[in-house]
C-alpha positions as CSV (number, residue, x, y, z in Angstrom):
1,M,0.0,0.0,0.0
2,K,2.9,2.4,0.8
3,V,4.4,1.7,-2.6
4,I,1.1,2.6,-4.4
5,K,0.8,5.8,-2.4
6,F,4.2,6.8,-3.7
7,L,4.0,5.5,-7.3
8,L,0.5,6.7,-8.1
9,P,1.3,10.5,-7.7
10,A,4.6,10.0,-9.6
11,I,2.8,8.3,-12.6
12,L,0.1,10.9,-12.7
13,A,2.7,13.7,-12.6
14,V,4.6,12.2,-15.6
15,T,1.3,11.6,-17.5
16,V,-0.1,15.0,-16.9
17,T,3.2,16.8,-17.7
18,G,3.5,14.8,-21.0
19,A,-0.1,15.7,-22.0
20,Y,0.7,19.5,-21.8
21,A,4.1,19.4,-23.4
22,Q,4.3,21.4,-26.6
23,P,5.8,19.5,-29.6
24,K,9.0,21.1,-30.9
25,R,8.7,23.0,-34.2
26,A,10.9,21.7,-37.0
27,V,13.9,24.0,-37.7
28,C,13.3,26.2,-40.8
29,A,16.5,26.5,-42.7
30,D,15.3,29.6,-44.5
31,C,13.9,31.4,-41.4
32,G,15.9,33.6,-39.1
33,T,16.3,37.0,-37.4
34,V,17.6,40.2,-39.0
35,T,20.9,41.2,-37.2
36,A,21.9,44.1,-39.5
37,V,20.6,46.3,-42.4
38,K,23.1,48.5,-44.3
39,M,22.4,50.7,-47.3
40,I,25.3,51.0,-49.6
41,E,25.7,53.4,-52.6
42,K,27.8,52.1,-55.5
43,D,28.9,53.9,-58.7
44,G,26.6,53.0,-61.5
45,E,27.7,52.0,-65.0
46,G,28.9,54.6,-67.5
47,G,27.3,54.3,-70.9
48,A,27.9,55.5,-74.5
49,A,26.8,59.0,-73.8
50,G,29.6,59.6,-71.2
51,I,32.2,57.9,-73.5
52,V,31.2,60.0,-76.6
53,A,30.9,63.3,-74.7
54,G,34.2,62.7,-72.9
55,G,35.9,61.6,-76.1
56,I,34.8,64.8,-78.0
57,A,35.8,67.1,-75.1
58,G,39.2,65.3,-74.7
59,G,39.8,65.4,-78.4
60,L,39.1,69.1,-78.6
61,L,41.4,69.9,-75.7
62,G,44.1,67.6,-77.1
63,H,43.9,69.4,-80.4
64,Q,44.9,72.6,-78.7
65,V,48.3,71.2,-77.8
66,G,51.4,71.0,-80.0
67,G,51.7,71.0,-83.8
68,G,52.1,68.5,-86.7
69,T,52.4,64.9,-85.6
70,G,52.4,66.0,-81.9
71,K,49.1,67.7,-82.4
72,T,47.6,64.5,-83.9
73,L,49.0,62.4,-81.0
74,A,47.7,64.9,-78.4
75,T,44.2,64.8,-80.1
76,V,44.1,61.0,-80.0
77,A,45.4,60.8,-76.4
78,G,42.9,63.5,-75.4
79,A,40.0,61.7,-77.0
80,A,41.0,58.4,-75.3
81,G,41.5,60.0,-71.9
82,G,38.3,62.0,-72.3
83,A,36.3,58.9,-73.2
84,Y,37.6,57.1,-70.1
85,A,36.9,60.1,-67.8
86,G,33.4,60.6,-69.4
87,K,32.5,57.0,-68.6
88,K,33.7,57.3,-65.0
89,I,31.9,60.6,-64.5
90,E,28.6,59.2,-65.9
91,G,29.0,56.2,-63.5
92,K,29.4,58.6,-60.5
93,M,26.3,60.5,-61.6
94,N,24.2,57.3,-61.8
95,K,24.7,55.9,-58.3
96,V,23.0,52.6,-57.4
97,K,21.7,51.8,-53.9
98,E,21.8,48.3,-52.4
99,W,20.6,47.0,-49.1
100,H,22.7,44.3,-47.4
101,V,20.6,42.5,-44.8
102,T,22.4,40.1,-42.4
103,V,20.3,37.3,-41.1
104,K,21.1,34.7,-38.4
105,Y,19.2,31.6,-39.4
106,E,17.5,29.0,-37.1
107,T,20.2,26.6,-38.2
108,G,22.8,28.8,-36.6
109,K,24.3,30.0,-39.9
110,V,24.7,33.7,-40.7
111,G,24.2,35.0,-44.2
112,T,23.8,38.3,-46.0
113,V,21.1,38.9,-48.7
114,V,21.7,41.8,-51.1
115,L,18.5,43.6,-52.3
116,K,18.0,46.3,-54.9
117,N,15.0,47.9,-53.1
118,D,14.6,49.0,-49.5
119,P,13.3,45.9,-47.7
120,N,11.9,48.0,-44.8
121,L,13.4,45.5,-42.3
122,R,14.9,46.3,-38.9
123,N,17.1,44.4,-36.4
124,G,15.1,41.8,-34.7
125,D,12.6,41.2,-37.5
126,H,11.8,37.5,-38.1
127,V,12.1,36.7,-41.8
128,K,12.0,33.9,-44.3
129,R,14.3,33.8,-47.4
130,E,12.1,33.2,-50.5
131,N,12.7,33.7,-54.2
132,G,16.0,35.6,-53.7
133,G,14.4,38.1,-51.2
134,L,13.3,38.2,-47.6
135,N,9.7,38.2,-46.3
136,R,8.7,39.2,-42.8
137,I,7.0,36.3,-40.9
């Protein structure tokens, strides 16, 4: 009888505790928490307009230097240098913004997703990586 008085409460405690235990959720490899969001501005690409305008300006300036064969070389060098400078200047004028979002995933891994548009995410947001982007969950 003494054994039953001891075992019965112990068995009931284990049974009741097991009945209320929450099952563990499976780990989502694409789910995690945002740990950092950085916006970075990069130089854009220079195009034909910058090359042509720079080449013309450089050629005109180069033509003002020297005489004879030297004038021809200065014109060609000025056009080449101007084209290069024009492409770089156009690239600086067409800056591109990128958002680098760092996520600590449920698996323990840390990764960075680069996005072309403002994701409107903050540190601590829970996200899921889908189709190359991040969605808040």
